[in-house]
ZAMARGU-4260 file (C-alpha; in steps of 0.2 Angstrom, whole numbers, plus 5000, padded with zeros to 4 digits):
<rodrens>
0) 4267/5636/5299 | 4266/5637/5318 | 4282/5639/5328 | 4279/5623/5338 | 4277/5613/5322
5) 4293/5621/5314 | 4302/5617/5330 | 4297/5599/5329 | 4301/5598/5311 | 4319/5604/5315
10) 4321/5591/5328 | 4316/5577/5316 | 4327/5583/5302 | 4342/5584/5313 | 4339/5566/5320
15) 4337/5572/5338 | 4320/5564/5340 | 4326/5548/5350 | 4331/5559/5365 | 4320/5574/5362
20) 4302/5567/5361 | 4293/5554/5372 | 4286/5545/5358 | 4296/5532/5350 | 4296/5519/5336
25) 4290/5502/5341 | 4304/5492/5349 | 4306/5473/5349 | 4307/5466/5366 | 4307/5447/5362
30) 4322/5437/5359 | 4334/5450/5367 | 4348/5438/5366 | 4348/5436/5348 | 4363/5442/5338
35) 4360/5458/5329 | 4367/5462/5312 | 4377/5478/5311 | 4386/5487/5298 | 4405/5489/5302
40) 4412/5501/5289 | 4425/5509/5300 | 4415/5524/5306 | 4399/5530/5313 | 4383/5529/5303
45) 4371/5540/5315 | 4372/5556/5325 | 4388/5558/5335 | 4383/5563/5353 | 4399/5565/5362
50) 4418/5568/5358 | 4431/5566/5372 | 4450/5566/5371 | 4460/5556/5384 | 4470/5568/5395
55) 4486/5563/5386 | 4478/5567/5369 | 4483/5550/5362 | 4465/5544/5360 | 4448/5551/5355
60) 4432/5543/5361 | 4416/5545/5351 | 4398/5540/5355 | 4384/5539/5343 | 4366/5535/5340
65) 4372/5520/5330 | 4374/5511/5347 | 4393/5511/5346 | 4408/5518/5356 | 4423/5521/5345
70) 4440/5524/5352 | 4452/5532/5339 | 4471/5532/5341 | 4477/5550/5336 | 4495/5557/5333
75) 4500/5573/5341 | 4499/5583/5325 | 4481/5577/5321 | 4485/5572/5303 | 4484/5553/5307
80) 4471/5544/5316 | 4465/5526/5315 | 4450/5516/5323 | 4458/5507/5338 | 4443/5498/5345
85) 4424/5498/5345 | 4413/5494/5360 | 4395/5489/5361 | 4384/5485/5375 | 4368/5475/5373
90) 4358/5481/5358 | 4340/5477/5353 | 4328/5484/5340 | 4323/5502/5339 | 4331/5514/5351
95) 4336/5500/5363 | 4355/5502/5365 | 4357/5520/5360 | 4369/5531/5370 | 4366/5550/5372
100) 4379/5553/5385 | 4397/5549/5390 | 4410/5554/5401 | 4429/5550/5405 | 4436/5550/5422
105) 4452/5559/5425 | 4469/5552/5422 | 4473/5536/5431 | 4490/5531/5437 | 4495/5524/5420
110) 4490/5540/5411 | 4474/5534/5405 | 4456/5536/5412 | 4450/5523/5424 | 4432/5524/5419
115) 4421/5527/5404 | 4403/5530/5409 | 4389/5530/5396 | 4370/5532/5397 | 4355/5535/5386
120) 4341/5523/5381 | 4350/5507/5384 | 4343/5489/5381 | 4334/5478/5393 | 4319/5481/5405
125) 4313/5498/5409 | 4325/5500/5424 | 4339/5494/5414 | 4336/5506/5400 | 4339/5521/5410
130) 4354/5514/5419 | 4372/5521/5419 | 4385/5508/5412 | 4403/5510/5419 | 4416/5503/5408
135) 4434/5499/5412 | 4443/5511/5400 | 4458/5500/5397 | 4449/5484/5393 | 4432/5490/5388
140) 4423/5478/5400 | 4408/5483/5410 | 4412/5484/5428 | 4396/5491/5436 | 4379/5497/5432
145) 4370/5512/5441 | 4351/5510/5443 | 4339/5524/5448 | 4334/5535/5434 | 4317/5534/5427
150) 4320/5540/5410 | 4334/5542/5397 | 4350/5548/5403 | 4356/5564/5393 | 4372/5570/5402
155) 4386/5563/5412 | 4401/5571/5420 | 4415/5566/5432 | 4421/5577/5446 | 4439/5583/5444
160) 4445/5570/5457 | 4436/5556/5448 | 4426/5550/5463 | 4409/5557/5459 | 4399/5554/5443
165) 4385/5566/5440 | 4370/5561/5428 | 4356/5571/5421 | 4340/5563/5414 | 4324/5566/5406
170) 4316/5562/5423 | 4321/5580/5428 | 4334/5575/5441 | 4353/5576/5443 | 4360/5561/5452
175) 4377/5560/5460 | 4386/5543/5462 | 4400/5539/5473 | 4412/5528/5463 | 4422/5524/5478
180) 4407/5514/5484 | 4407/5502/5469 | 4404/5484/5474 | 4396/5468/5467 | 4396/5476/5450
185) 4384/5490/5455 | 4385/5508/5459 | 4376/5511/5475 | 4360/5521/5472 | 4364/5539/5470
190) 4371/5547/5486 | 4362/5563/5481 | 4348/5567/5470 | 4345/5585/5464 | 4328/5591/5459
195) 4321/5608/5453 | 4322/5608/5434 | 4305/5608/5425 | 4311/5601/5408 | 4324/5588/5402
200) 4342/5592/5408 | 4354/5591/5393 | 4371/5595/5400 | 4382/5595/5415 | 4399/5603/5420
205) 4410/5603/5435 | 4421/5617/5441 | 4440/5614/5442 | 4439/5612/5461 | 4424/5601/5460
210) 4414/5613/5472 | 4402/5618/5459 | 4391/5608/5447 | 4380/5617/5433 | 4366/5609/5423
215) 4358/5615/5407 | 4339/5612/5405 | 4326/5614/5392 | 4316/5624/5405 | 4327/5639/5399
220) 4337/5639/5415 | 4354/5634/5421 | 4356/5626/5438 | 4371/5630/5449 | 4374/5618/5463
225) 4385/5618/5478 | 4394/5601/5479 | 4407/5606/5491 | 4398/5595/5505 | 4397/5579/5494
230) 4408/5569/5506 | 4395/5572/5519 | 4382/5567/5507 | 4376/5585/5504 | 4373/5596/5489
235) 4361/5610/5487 | 4355/5622/5474 | 4363/5639/5474 | 4353/5647/5461 | 4342/5645/5446
240) 4350/5656/5433 | 4338/5664/5421 | 4343/5674/5405 | 4340/5663/5391 | 4324/5664/5381
245) 4324/5646/5374 | 4331/5629/5378 | 4348/5628/5386 | 4357/5615/5377 | 4375/5616/5384
250) 4386/5622/5398 | 4405/5623/5400 | 4418/5629/5413 | 4432/5640/5409 | 4449/5631/5413
255) 4452/5643/5428 | 4436/5637/5436 | 4429/5654/5440 | 4418/5657/5425 | 4406/5646/5415
260) 4397/5648/5399 | 4379/5642/5394 | 4373/5641/5376 | 4355/5640/5370 | 4343/5639/5355
265) 4341/5657/5357 | 4358/5658/5349 | 4366/5667/5364 | 4381/5662/5375 | 4380/5669/5392
270) 4394/5670/5405 | 4391/5667/5424 | 4402/5668/5440 | 4405/5651/5447 | 4404/5655/5465
275) 4387/5664/5466 | 4380/5662/5448 | 4380/5681/5445 | 4378/5685/5427 | 4393/5693/5419
280) 4388/5697/5402 | 4381/5690/5385 | 4397/5683/5378 | 4391/5682/5360 | 4376/5681/5349
285) 4379/5667/5337 | 4372/5665/5319 | 4365/5648/5324 | 4358/5638/5338 | 4371/5634/5351
290) 4377/5616/5356 | 4392/5608/5362 | 4402/5622/5370 | 4420/5618/5373 | 4434/5630/5380
295) 4452/5628/5374 | 4464/5622/5387 | 4472/5639/5388 | 4455/5647/5390 | 4457/5659/5376
300) 4444/5652/5364 | 4427/5645/5366 | 4420/5634/5352 | 4401/5632/5349 | 4393/5618/5340
305) 4377/5620/5329 | 4360/5613/5329 | 4351/5625/5318 | 4339/5618/5304 | 4338/5614/5290
310) 4356/5611/5286 | 4368/5621/5296 | 4385/5624/5288 | 4395/5632/5301 | 4402/5630/5319
315) 4410/5645/5327 | 4426/5648/5337 | 4425/5664/5348 | 4439/5673/5356 | 4438/5674/5375
320) 4435/5685/5384 | 4430/5698/5371 | 4417/5686/5362 | 4422/5691/5344 | 4422/5678/5331
325) 4439/5670/5328 | 4434/5658/5315 | 4419/5651/5306 | 4422/5633/5302 | 4412/5626/5287
330) 4418/5608/5286 | 4402/5600/5291 | 4386/5600/5281 | 4374/5597/5295 | 4372/5597/5314
335) 4387/5596/5325 | 4382/5591/5343 | 4399/5585/5349 | 4416/5595/5350 | 4432/5594/5359
340) 4449/5603/5360 | 4464/5592/5359 | 4474/5594/5376 | 4487/5604/5366 | 4474/5616/5361
345) 4481/5617/5343 | 4467/5607/5335 | 4449/5603/5337 | 4438/5587/5335 | 4420/5590/5329
350) 4407/5577/5324 | 4392/5577/5314 | 4386/5582/5296 | 4376/5571/5284 | 4391/5559/5283
355) 4392/5557/5302 | 4411/5560/5301 | 4423/5567/5314 | 4434/5581/5308 | 4451/5585/5316
360) 4455/5603/5311 | 4468/5616/5316 | 4461/5629/5327 | 4470/5644/5320 | 4469/5641/5302
365) 4453/5630/5300 | 4463/5617/5290 | 4456/5600/5290 | 4469/5588/5296 | 4460/5571/5296
370) 4442/5564/5292 | 4437/5550/5303 | 4422/5542/5294 | 4416/5525/5288 | 4414/5519/5271
375) 4395/5519/5271 | 4384/5533/5263 | 4365/5536/5263 | 4356/5530/5247 | 4346/5543/5239
380) 4341/5535/5222 | 4338/5517/5216 | 4333/5509/5200 | 4331/5492/5190 | 4337/5489/5172
385) 4321/5485/5162 | 4328/5467/5159 | 4329/5465/5178 | 4347/5460/5178 | 4355/5476/5185
390) 4352/5486/5201 | 4357/5504/5202 | 4359/5517/5215 | 4366/5534/5220 | 4374/5542/5235
395) 4372/5560/5229 | 4358/5570/5236 | 4350/5581/5223 | 4332/5584/5227 | 4319/5587/5213
400) 4304/5578/5220 | 4300/5565/5233 | 4304/5551/5221 | 4319/5559/5212 | 4332/5563/5226
405) 4347/5561/5216 | 4355/5552/5201 | 4359/5534/5198 | 4378/5532/5199 | 4383/5514/5204
410) 4378/5497/5197 | 4376/5478/5203 | 4374/5463/5192 | 4362/5451/5199 | 4367/5437/5187
415) 4385/5437/5191 | 4383/5444/5209 | 4396/5458/5206 | 4398/5476/5208 | 4402/5484/5191
420) 4416/5497/5190 | 4407/5506/5176 | 4389/5508/5170 | 4383/5494/5159 | 4381/5498/5141
425) 4363/5502/5142 | 4353/5519/5138 | 4349/5530/5152 | 4330/5526/5149 | 4334/5507/5152
430) 4332/5510/5171 | 4315/5511/5180 | 4312/5520/5196 | 4297/5524/5206 | 4281/5524/5197
435) 4270/5539/5201 | 4257/5536/5188 | 4250/5519/5180 | 4237/5522/5168 | 4224/5534/5176
440) 4231/5530/5193 | 4240/5544/5202 | 4245/5550/5219 | 4241/5566/5229 | 4251/5570/5244
445) 4245/5580/5259 | 4255/5588/5273 | 4249/5589/5291 | 4250/5579/5307 | 4259/5583/5322
450) 4275/5587/5313 | 4268/5595/5297 | 4275/5580/5286 | 4269/5572/5270 | 4258/5561/5281
455) 4244/5557/5270 | 4245/5549/5253 | 4229/5549/5242 | 4227/5536/5229 | 4216/5542/5214
460) 4209/5536/5198 | 4206/5552/5188 | 4196/5563/5201 | 4190/5549/5211 | 4199/5545/5227
465) 4201/5526/5230 | 4210/5526/5246 | 4221/5536/5258 | 4236/5531/5268 | 4239/5541/5284
470) 4255/5539/5294 | 4260/5543/5312 | 4274/5538/5324 | 4268/5520/5323 | 4272/5518/5305
475) 4285/5530/5299 | 4278/5547/5302 | 4278/5552/5284 | 4278/5546/5265 | 4296/5549/5261
480) 4295/5539/5244 | 4281/5529/5236 | 4277/5520/5220 | 4264/5510/5211 | 4267/5492/5206
485) 4267/5491/5187 | 4251/5481/5186 | 4242/5495/5196 | 4236/5484/5210 | 4247/5490/5224
490) 4256/5505/5232 | 4273/5504/5240 | 4278/5517/5252 | 4293/5520/5263 | 4295/5532/5279
495) 4305/5535/5294 | 4312/5522/5306 | 4314/5509/5292 | 4295/5508/5289 | 4291/5501/5272
500) 4274/5494/5268 | 4263/5488/5253 | 4246/5494/5252 | 4230/5490/5242 | 4222/5504/5232
505) 4210/5505/5246 | 4224/5510/5258 | 4224/5494/5268 | 4241/5487/5272 | 4245/5471/5263
510) 4263/5468/5268 | 4276/5474/5280 | 4294/5474/5274 | 4306/5471/5288 | 4324/5475/5286
515) 4329/5494/5285 | 4333/5503/5301 | 4333/5521/5294 | 4322/5532/5283 | 4318/5525/5266
520) 4324/5538/5253 | 4321/5529/5236 | 4310/5515/5229 | 4309/5506/5212 | 4299/5491/5206
525) 4306/5479/5193 | 4296/5480/5176 | 4289/5463/5178 | 4283/5467/5195 | 4292/5453/5204
530) 4304/5463/5214 | 4305/5479/5224 | 4321/5489/5228 | 4323/5501/5242 | 4338/5513/5248
535) 4339/5521/5265 | 4349/5532/5276 | 4355/5516/5285 | 4367/5515/5270 | 4359/5499/5263
540) 4349/5493/5248 | 4336/5479/5250 | 4329/5468/5237 | 4311/5462/5241 | 4301/5448/5233
545) 4284/5455/5229 | 4280/5438/5220 | 4281/5430/5237 | 4266/5439/5244 | 4251/5428/5245
550) 4237/5433/5233 | 4221/5437/5241 | 4228/5436/5258 | 4216/5445/5270 | 4229/5453/5282
555) 4246/5460/5282 | 4261/5448/5280 | 4278/5450/5285 | 4291/5450/5271 | 4310/5449/5273
560) 4322/5455/5260 | 4328/5442/5248 | 4345/5451/5248 | 4352/5466/5257 | 4367/5475/5249
565) 4380/5487/5258 | 4390/5496/5245 | 4406/5504/5252 | 4413/5521/5246 | 4430/5512/5241
570) 4421/5500/5229 | 4420/5485/5241 | 4403/5478/5245 | 4394/5464/5253 | 4377/5456/5250
575) 4368/5444/5262 | 4351/5435/5265 | 4341/5435/5281 | 4349/5418/5285 | 4366/5426/5285
580) 4373/5418/5269 | 4383/5431/5259 | 4394/5435/5245 | 4406/5449/5244 | 4421/5458/5236
585) 4438/5453/5241 | 4438/5463/5257 | 4419/5465/5259 | 4416/5452/5272 | 4423/5464/5285
590) 4410/5476/5282 | 4396/5468/5292 | 4395/5457/5307 | 4384/5452/5322 | 4384/5460/5339
595) 4381/5445/5351 | 4373/5451/5367 | 4381/5445/5383 | 4368/5453/5395 | 4364/5471/5400
600) 4379/5472/5412 | 4392/5466/5400 | 4401/5472/5384 | 4394/5463/5368 | 4404/5452/5358
605) 4407/5455/5339 | 4408/5442/5326 | 4412/5448/5308 | 4405/5440/5292 | 4423/5436/5288
610) 4424/5425/5303 | 4409/5416/5297 | 4416/5414/5279 | 4419/5395/5280 | 4400/5392/5284
615) 4391/5406/5276 | 4400/5412/5261 | 4388/5405/5248 | 4386/5415/5232 | 4378/5399/5225
620) 4363/5400/5237 | 4360/5418/5234 | 4360/5415/5215 | 4348/5401/5217 | 4336/5412/5228
625) 4336/5425/5214 | 4336/5414/5199 | 4329/5397/5204 | 4336/5382/5212 | 4337/5368/5199
630) 4351/5359/5210 | 4341/5360/5226 | 4355/5369/5234 | 4343/5375/5248 | 4339/5357/5252
635) 4357/5352/5256 | 4363/5351/5274 | 4373/5367/5274 | 4358/5377/5270 | 4347/5371/5284
640) 4353/5383/5298 | 4355/5401/5300 | 4369/5412/5307 | 4359/5415/5323 | 4358/5396/5327
645) 4377/5394/5323 | 4382/5409/5334 | 4371/5402/5348 | 4381/5386/5348 | 4396/5396/5355
650) 4409/5408/5350 | 4427/5404/5345 | 4441/5405/5357 | 4451/5421/5360 | 4469/5419/5354
655) 4483/5427/5363 | 4501/5428/5357 | 4513/5421/5370 | 4530/5421/5361 | 4539/5428/5351
660) 4535/5447/5351 | 4529/5453/5334 | 4542/5462/5323 | 4556/5450/5329 | 4571/5447/5318
665) 4579/5429/5318 | 4594/5421/5310 | 4587/5403/5309 | 4575/5399/5295 | 4561/5393/5307
670) 4553/5400/5323 | 4542/5393/5336 | 4526/5402/5339 | 4517/5400/5355 | 4499/5405/5358
675) 4486/5403/5372 | 4468/5399/5367 | 4454/5404/5379 | 4438/5396/5377 | 4424/5408/5375
680) 4410/5396/5378 | 4410/5388/5361 | 4424/5376/5364 | 4441/5374/5354 | 4442/5366/5337
685) 4455/5367/5324 | 4469/5380/5324 | 4476/5386/5307 | 4493/5394/5305 | 4496/5405/5290
690) 4512/5413/5283 | 4510/5427/5270 | 4492/5420/5268 | 4497/5402/5264 | 4491/5389/5276
695) 4506/5380/5284 | 4499/5370/5298 | 4482/5364/5304 | 4480/5358/5322 | 4465/5347/5325
700) 4467/5340/5342 | 4451/5342/5352 | 4451/5349/5370 | 4433/5345/5373 | 4438/5336/5389
705) 4447/5351/5396 | 4432/5363/5391 | 4420/5352/5400 | 4430/5351/5416 | 4432/5370/5418
710) 4418/5383/5419 | 4414/5392/5403 | 4427/5405/5397 | 4441/5397/5409 | 4447/5383/5398
715) 4464/5387/5391 | 4474/5378/5379 | 4493/5382/5375 | 4499/5378/5358 | 4516/5379/5349
720) 4520/5378/5331 | 4536/5378/5322 | 4535/5389/5307 | 4547/5389/5292 | 4552/5406/5287
725) 4557/5413/5270 | 4571/5427/5269 | 4564/5444/5273 | 4548/5448/5282 | 4535/5434/5286
730) 4518/5438/5291 | 4511/5424/5303 | 4493/5423/5307 | 4485/5411/5320 | 4466/5408/5318
735) 4456/5396/5330 | 4439/5389/5328 | 4425/5384/5339 | 4422/5366/5342 | 4411/5365/5327
740) 4424/5373/5316 | 4411/5385/5309 | 4416/5401/5317 | 4434/5408/5317 | 4443/5419/5328
745) 4450/5436/5322 | 4468/5432/5317 | 4482/5436/5329 | 4496/5443/5318 | 4514/5444/5321
750) 4529/5448/5309 | 4545/5439/5310 | 4560/5444/5299 | 4573/5431/5293 | 4589/5441/5293
755) 4601/5443/5279 | 4613/5431/5287 | 4601/5417/5284 | 4601/5419/5266 | 4618/5410/5264
760) 4633/5416/5254 | 4632/5414/5235 | 4646/5401/5229 | 4660/5407/5218 | 4657/5409/5199
765) 4639/5411/5202 | 4629/5414/5185 | 4627/5432/5181 | 4609/5429/5174 | 4596/5430/5187
770) 4589/5413/5192 | 4571/5419/5191 | 4565/5430/5177 | 4558/5448/5179 | 4540/5442/5184
775) 4536/5451/5200 | 4542/5438/5212 | 4556/5436/5225 | 4574/5435/5217 | 4584/5422/5227
780) 4603/5420/5228 | 4609/5404/5219 | 4611/5395/5236 | 4592/5396/5238 | 4588/5393/5219
785) 4570/5385/5220 | 4565/5367/5216 | 4549/5363/5207 | 4539/5348/5214 | 4523/5341/5205
790) 4511/5329/5213 | 4500/5322/5198 | 4485/5313/5203 | 4473/5304/5191 | 4460/5291/5191
795) 4453/5282/5175 | 4450/5264/5182 | 4439/5266/5197 | 4434/5251/5208 | 4417/5256/5204
800) 4416/5252/5185 | 4402/5265/5182 | 4415/5279/5185 | 4427/5274/5172 | 4436/5288/5162
805) 4448/5289/5148 | 4460/5304/5150 | 4463/5307/5168 | 4480/5297/5169 | 4486/5302/5152
810) 4482/5320/5155 | 4492/5320/5171 | 4507/5311/5162 | 4507/5323/5148 | 4506/5339/5159
815) 4520/5333/5170 | 4531/5329/5155 | 4528/5346/5146 | 4530/5356/5162 | 4546/5346/5167
820) 4554/5350/5151 | 4548/5369/5150 | 4552/5372/5168 | 4569/5364/5169 | 4579/5380/5165
825) 4571/5389/5179 | 4573/5377/5194 | 4587/5369/5203 | 4578/5352/5200 | 4561/5347/5194
830) 4553/5332/5203 | 4537/5323/5198 | 4527/5312/5210 | 4513/5302/5202 | 4498/5293/5210
835) 4487/5285/5198 | 4472/5273/5198 | 4472/5261/5213 | 4486/5272/5222 | 4473/5286/5223
840) 4467/5283/5241 | 4466/5294/5256 | 4479/5284/5265 | 4492/5284/5251 | 4488/5303/5248
845) 4491/5306/5266 | 4508/5297/5266 | 4514/5306/5250 | 4511/5323/5257 | 4520/5318/5273
850) 4535/5313/5262 | 4534/5329/5252 | 4534/5340/5268 | 4552/5335/5271 | 4558/5338/5253
855) 4552/5356/5250 | 4558/5373/5257 | 4548/5389/5258 | 4556/5396/5243 | 4551/5381/5232
860) 4537/5380/5220 | 4523/5366/5221 | 4510/5361/5208 | 4496/5349/5213 | 4485/5342/5199
865) 4469/5331/5201 | 4460/5323/5187 | 4445/5311/5190 | 4427/5312/5196 | 4422/5325/5208
870) 4406/5332/5215 | 4401/5348/5223 | 4391/5348/5239 | 4387/5362/5251 | 4399/5373/5241
875) 4414/5361/5244 | 4423/5351/5231 | 4424/5332/5234 | 4436/5322/5223 | 4432/5303/5222
880) 4446/5292/5226 | 4449/5275/5218 | 4440/5265/5231 | 4424/5275/5233 | 4408/5266/5227
885) 4397/5281/5223 | 4379/5274/5218 | 4373/5292/5217 | 4374/5292/5236 | 4380/5310/5243
890) 4382/5303/5260 | 4395/5291/5254 | 4404/5306/5246 | 4404/5316/5262 | 4411/5302/5272
895) 4424/5295/5260 | 4428/5308/5247 | 4443/5319/5247 | 4436/5335/5253 | 4442/5353/5257
900) 4448/5349/5274 | 4459/5335/5268 | 4467/5347/5255 | 4469/5361/5268 | 4478/5349/5280
905) 4489/5340/5266 | 4494/5357/5258 | 4498/5364/5275 | 4512/5351/5276 | 4520/5358/5260
910) 4532/5372/5265 | 4532/5380/5247 | 4524/5397/5247 | 4522/5398/5229 | 4509/5384/5224
915) 4496/5380/5210 | 4482/5368/5212 | 4474/5362/5196 | 4457/5352/5198 | 4450/5344/5183
920) 4434/5335/5188 | 4421/5326/5179 | 4403/5329/5186 | 4386/5323/5181 | 4368/5322/5186
925) 4359/5338/5192 | 4375/5348/5192 | 4377/5347/5173 | 4358/5348/5170 | 4357/5365/5178
930) 4358/5381/5169 | 4376/5387/5165 | 4374/5402/5176 | 4369/5391/5191 | 4383/5379/5188
935) 4396/5392/5186 | 4391/5400/5203 | 4392/5384/5212 | 4410/5381/5205 | 4415/5399/5209
940) 4409/5397/5227 | 4418/5380/5229 | 4434/5386/5221 | 4434/5402/5232 | 4432/5393/5248
945) 4446/5380/5243 | 4458/5394/5239 | 4454/5403/5255 | 4456/5387/5265 | 4473/5383/5258
950) 4480/5400/5253 | 4486/5392/5236 | 4482/5398/5219 | 4468/5387/5212 | 4461/5384/5194
955) 4447/5372/5193 | 4435/5366/5179 | 4420/5354/5181 | 4417/5345/5165 | 4402/5335/5159
960) 4403/5316/5155 | 4403/5319/5136 | 4419/5329/5134 | 4427/5319/5148 | 4424/5303/5139
965) 4426/5309/5121 | 4440/5321/5125 | 4447/5334/5113 | 4462/5331/5102 | 4467/5316/5113
970) 4466/5326/5130 | 4453/5332/5142 | 4448/5349/5137 | 4454/5357/5153 | 4471/5349/5152
975) 4473/5352/5134 | 4471/5371/5137 | 4483/5371/5151 | 4496/5362/5140 | 4493/5376/5127
980) 4494/5389/5140 | 4512/5384/5144 | 4517/5386/5126 | 4507/5401/5121 | 4500/5411/5135
985) 4515/5422/5137 | 4514/5428/5119 | 4494/5429/5117 | 4488/5435/5134 | 4504/5439/5143
990) 4518/5451/5143 | 4529/5442/5130 | 4544/5442/5142 | 4548/5424/5137 | 4542/5416/5153
995) 4525/5408/5157 | 4518/5414/5174 | 4504/5409/5185 | 4493/5424/5180 | 4496/5421/5161
1000) 4491/5403/5163 | 4475/5408/5172 | 4470/5421/5159 | 4473/5409/5145 | 4463/5395/5152
1005) 4448/5406/5157 | 4447/5412/5139 | 4450/5396/5129 | 4440/5383/5139 | 4423/5391/5137
1010) 4426/5393/5118 | 4431/5375/5115 | 4417/5367/5125 | 4404/5378/5117 | 4411/5375/5100
1015) 4414/5356/5101 | 4400/5351/5113 | 4387/5364/5113 | 4386/5369/5131 | 4394/5382/5143
1020) 4408/5379/5154 | 4418/5392/5163 | 4434/5388/5173 | 4437/5397/5189 | 4454/5404/5193
1025) 4459/5412/5210 | 4476/5418/5210 | 4484/5424/5227 | 4499/5435/5230 | 4512/5439/5218
1030) 4514/5431/5201 | 4528/5418/5198 | 4535/5409/5183 | 4532/5391/5180 | 4540/5388/5163
1035) 4551/5396/5149 | 4539/5400/5135 | 4542/5392/5118 | 4548/5408/5110 | 4562/5410/5122
1040) 4567/5392/5121 | 4568/5393/5102 | 4579/5409/5104 | 4590/5400/5116 | 4592/5385/5104
</rodrens>
């Protein structure tokens, strides 16, 4: 292999191509303002270009090809570090938005840098792409842009006094910018432009006094510049320093300012005198290519990063001035392009490797103190179970062939939309992967092209070549993984830059699959040929609908994934559609989000999927896309828009805490919390207050009139809310929505502790036996012994005679009677509130909840029971009040039904933190005609959304007309099972401690309802239980009551 090809291969393997070659993958220029979906898993997911500690050592700044700047808070010993904030500029497709260079200005008056400068291949038009972006370090906001370079910026450095910013570019120039002349959001065009290098300039460094600047170039030379006359607008070349025989990648000044070092691909580190550029000596000959030189603060050590292919395993710490090796650090498994000493000099930060992690390690011992990395990992293997139900993938790289890069290790159930903790009970051969042979059809791969890749894929039938597929920089460079479809009609091939295409056997493109952003490493096609699965270094899996490709279509069609999946290393996950609808594990909605561009001269906004939960959490839609849509869910109103349309309508307000300060201790059992809401262009809608996850207040007063009078992002609303507190620590969250109530702000969180003196003094002769049993729940003193309040709502006799039922009212009465009797020993009092038949109206329910709000305390327990007709629309429950005339009119239900917003608002008035909501609804029509799996997913979605909105434990079951009318042993099936759970759950599915708790009731109902309905009525019904927080007791179980008697 020729050396030039080997060099290019090394560059591509290391991921250095975006800033090392002029050629680029196609970029998207249209719709630059559109939000971009990004993975936000807590760390970098691409090459780390820069690492910089703030002068006080409390923060570490990292810059990556993943288009993010991450700022980490670190403790002085290096053993603890957390991600403090993430900054994004404008980002677009392809390279647009990547940063190759960054620099921090010296310490400001407050001990922090004033400026953070970045450059690279930014987004926007050509002049904007090569600009320098100047951020206010404290706020992250963009304060200025510097225009002038004609190609990507590769290096930045501030002078020691912070006035001058030096930039180096692929345009072969070094430019010097005077930050003191900052005005109107722009840096004046560079005061001085330095020329002379013949190749790209990759690094810059200033001397301690600022009178010298050195530049490292791929022309094998180092430029030494006299900058002592900058105040007069003068700088000149002192000398071009020759001594390296290959690309010079890095330069660094010794802390004394008298000497500087240069490092090259020739593996040498040379020392030079700062004043005149005289060569001092070859400092060291490294065992690897040299990158990212960094001197220790005391000047006794020099650290060298590593860019050597194919998988460098070491970076080297040299003793200064002797040049002997002090330590070889092998914590990374691939290139390290960024290094930095902590200001104490005791430990080091280095960034790189296959996992794109930052390691903090001790300089003397090499001990790794911290790993700063995200939860994502490259996907090296994918597979389908033969029945098509399960997806499988692996994160372990173990290469045996192009289509066997590692084992299958993890599994996802497409029927239940859940990640499996263990492998399904299927034989290993039950999973299909890439097909390299179908009948007599085979592949032949050929290396070649400008980078000596597997660039040509021949399709053969026996000895006859049917077609060839050649790749270059326009379509992925190489064939990284490939497969036939099971029918032998098509070829699927993945390459670099997210390129994935379907070809005919003649080699002609039939479909272009758009979704991945990194190299495709694995492919599989389902046994029935309907689906393709891909995995990539972008840490995602994509499921593609091959059956959606038009048959006989003449040209290439664009295909989007039916589903994308990001599996996190800690077991969390999220899956989403191109429209933005998603399903996720309990914490998975935080793993992705959308970067919302604000313009090339502004910091981008970020909206997480979790902020879009109310509108876009839709497992039911995802299930129907994969398995059919008998309920026409995709025709309902909520499915008609996508996340980009919703985000374009305006972002939620910013919430600032006014009073009190967090971690406040108070003596009174309530506190007033004040916040300021700043309109960010989307208006201000409802504001939700939560305490320990329970919604305790919802403010819905609109401020549209204010927002219209003031310019965008200037409307401010001040809001105060009195919050009831429970003894101990109370976590209070405030969340504000935009005017359409479909995008939430990130929660503002504060902690208020109700001090011990607020608990009261127990009266004399207090009982020795604890008031609450040993179920994990707070144990209150007798003066605060809880009460139990029940609101029982049931409708049999509707105003609409077509809706009549037989068991709703009697079920409510029976449940109240039994629970009152079994709960009595646990509570100070048990109070039942009933609303039946004609009393079940919106007005009377609203009045009842207002009355209840004055009777309950945070330490009390509340049970809400609904029995009657219900319907699920757009993944929300609607309960039909007595006076609603249905006539199969969904519009009437939306306008006059009792919906999730009503329940959220009403339950917010109930101070009791420990609550249980029981919904026993009778549904009919297409809902019950649909397959059980589809019905269950709709129920699950609605129940999850209701639970999140209220913060209350919820158990729901939608029942068909037949069991609702006929009943079971004189009750509705659901209520019968709840009654049995109160008596038996503790001994059959619980811990047999003599008390029936929330979790035991949920477990019993989940097990028994499907069994009874299938046996008695012949169809599947699965209740949905969502239990939040700690368990708590509701009744004394029958066994303990018998023992007491």
